[in-house]
C-alpha positions in Angstrom: 13.8 12.4 16.4 12.0 9.1 16.2 12.6 5.9 14.4 10.1 3.7 12.6 10.3 0.3 10.9 9.5 0.3 7.2 9.5 -2.6 4.7 10.5 -2.6 1.1 10.4 -5.1 -1.7 13.5 -5.5 -3.8 12.0 -5.4 -7.3 15.2 -6.4 -9.0 14.7 -9.8 -7.4 10.9 -10.0 -7.7 9.6 -13.4 -8.2 6.1 -14.5 -7.0 7.6 -17.8 -5.9 9.5 -15.7 -3.3 6.2 -14.9 -1.6 5.0 -17.1 1.2 3.3 -20.3 0.1 0.0 -19.0 1.4 0.2 -15.8 -0.7 1.0 -17.8 -3.8 -2.2 -19.8 -3.1 -4.2 -16.7 -2.5 -3.1 -15.2 -5.9 -4.1 -18.3 -7.7 -7.5 -18.3 -5.9 -8.1 -14.6 -6.6 -8.0 -14.7 -10.4 -11.4 -13.0 -10.5 -9.9 -9.8 -8.9 -8.5 -7.2 -11.2 -6.2 -4.3 -10.2 -6.3 -1.0 -12.1 -5.0 2.6 -12.0 -7.6 5.2 -11.4 -7.7 9.0 -11.5 -11.5 9.1 -11.2 -12.8 11.3 -8.3 -15.6 8.8 -7.5 -13.1 6.0 -7.2 -10.9 8.1 -5.0 -13.9 9.0 -2.8 -15.0 5.4 -2.6 -11.6 4.2 -1.6 -11.3 7.0 0.9 -14.5 5.8 2.6 -13.0 2.3 2.9 -9.8 3.9 4.4 -11.8 5.9 6.9 -13.7 2.8 8.1 -10.4 0.9 8.5 -8.7 3.6 10.4 -11.7 4.1 12.6 -11.2 0.5 13.8 -7.8 1.7 15.1 -9.3 4.9 16.6 -7.5 7.1 14.1 -8.2 8.9 10.8 -6.3 9.5 7.6 -3.5 12.1 7.7 -4.7 13.6 4.4 -8.2 14.8 3.6 -10.1 13.5 0.6 -9.6 16.9 -1.1 -5.8 16.7 -0.5 -5.6 13.2 -2.1 -7.7 14.3 -5.1 -5.4 17.2 -5.5 -2.3 14.9 -5.4 -3.7 12.5 -8.0 -4.8 15.3 -10.3 -1.7 17.4 -10.0 1.3 15.1 -9.5 2.3 12.7 -12.3 4.2 10.7 -9.7 1.2 10.0 -7.5 -1.1 7.1 -8.4 -4.1 5.2 -7.0 -4.3 1.5 -7.6 -7.6 -0.2 -6.9 -8.4 -3.9 -6.8 -12.0 -4.7 -7.9 -14.0 -7.9 -8.0 -16.2 -9.3 -10.8 -19.0 -6.9 -9.7 -16.8 -3.9 -10.1 -16.7 -3.3 -6.3 -13.5 -1.9 -4.8 -12.1 -4.5 -2.4 -8.7 -3.0 -1.7 -6.2 -0.5 -2.9 -3.3 1.9 -2.2 -1.9 5.2 -3.1 1.6 5.2 -4.5 4.0 8.1 -4.9 7.2 7.7 -7.0 9.8 9.2 -4.7 12.8 8.8 -7.1 13.4 7.1 -10.4 14.2 3.9 -8.5 11.8 3.9 -5.5 8.0 4.0 -5.2 6.3 4.3 -1.9 2.8 2.9 -1.0 0.6 4.7 1.5 -2.9 3.9 2.7 -2.7 0.2 1.8 -6.1 -1.1 2.9 -8.9 -3.6 2.2 -12.6 -3.4 2.6 -13.2 -5.7 5.6 -16.4 -7.1 3.9 -14.0 -8.9 1.6 -11.2 -9.7 4.0 -11.6 -13.5 3.5 -10.3 -13.1 0.0 -7.2 -11.3 1.2 -7.4 -8.8 -1.7 -4.5 -6.7 -0.5 -2.2 -9.6 -1.6 -3.4 -9.1 -5.2 -3.0 -5.3 -4.9 0.6 -5.5 -3.7 1.4 -8.2 -6.2 0.1 -6.0 -9.1 1.8 -2.8 -7.8 5.1 -4.7 -7.4 5.0 -6.0 -11.0 3.8 -2.6 -12.3 6.8 -0.9 -10.9 9.3 -3.6 -11.8 8.1 -3.4 -15.4 8.4 0.4 -15.2 12.1 0.1 -14.2 11.9 0.8 -10.5 14.2 -1.1 -8.1 12.3 -0.8 -4.8 8.7 -0.7 -3.6 8.3 0.6 -0.1 5.4 -0.9 1.7 5.4 1.8 4.5 5.8 1.6 8.2 4.8 -1.2 10.5 5.4 0.8 13.7 2.9 2.9 15.6 3.0 6.0 17.8 6.1 7.4 16.1 8.0 4.1 16.5 7.1 3.4 20.1 5.6 0.0 19.2 5.7 -2.4 16.3 2.5 -3.7 14.8 3.7 -7.3 14.6 0.8 -8.6 12.5 1.3 -5.9 9.9 5.1 -6.5 9.9 4.6 -10.2 9.4 2.1 -9.6 6.6 4.6 -7.4 4.7 7.4 -9.8 5.3 5.4 -12.5 3.5 6.2 -10.6 0.3 9.8 -11.3 1.0 10.2 -7.6 2.0 13.2 -6.2 3.9 12.9 -4.1 7.0 14.7 -0.8 7.3 14.7 2.0 9.9 13.3 5.3 9.0 14.5 8.2 11.1 12.5 11.4 11.3 14.0 14.6 12.6 12.2 17.7 13.7 13.9 21.0 12.9 12.8 24.3 14.4 13.3 26.9 11.6 12.3 29.9 13.8 
């Protein structure tokens, strides 16, 4: 068994004024960014390349292959890809989201293209996804884990970033069961 820290946003109390002052300023500044849903294979592939580059910086790779993510998007109604694009239609950030229950959606592979990091586009992505799921009647948006190596350490920068959305931390316990 291992424990990891995960953050979620309480969508019942979602109010952009609850975000950090800096995030509210970023959202006002990033009016030229647009977030959209996509099922397009080229979009998925483009986002996957960004994801691979980001994870390479941390000496790791995505858990899922590109083919697996395409399969999920094409075959599961509850799995979605949100992309934030700029005025030139370039993907600057995005996330996959899976709707776990009728009340909870879970983000995975939240990332930005580092060429656009000065715009903090992930703030726009998370804001859009939060509003999308609140409008869709969901109560919680899970922003994923902020711990590393199966909970052995906390990525404090990632944890603080998520907390600026007025998110709450929770502990996720994972058990391994031998079924032999």
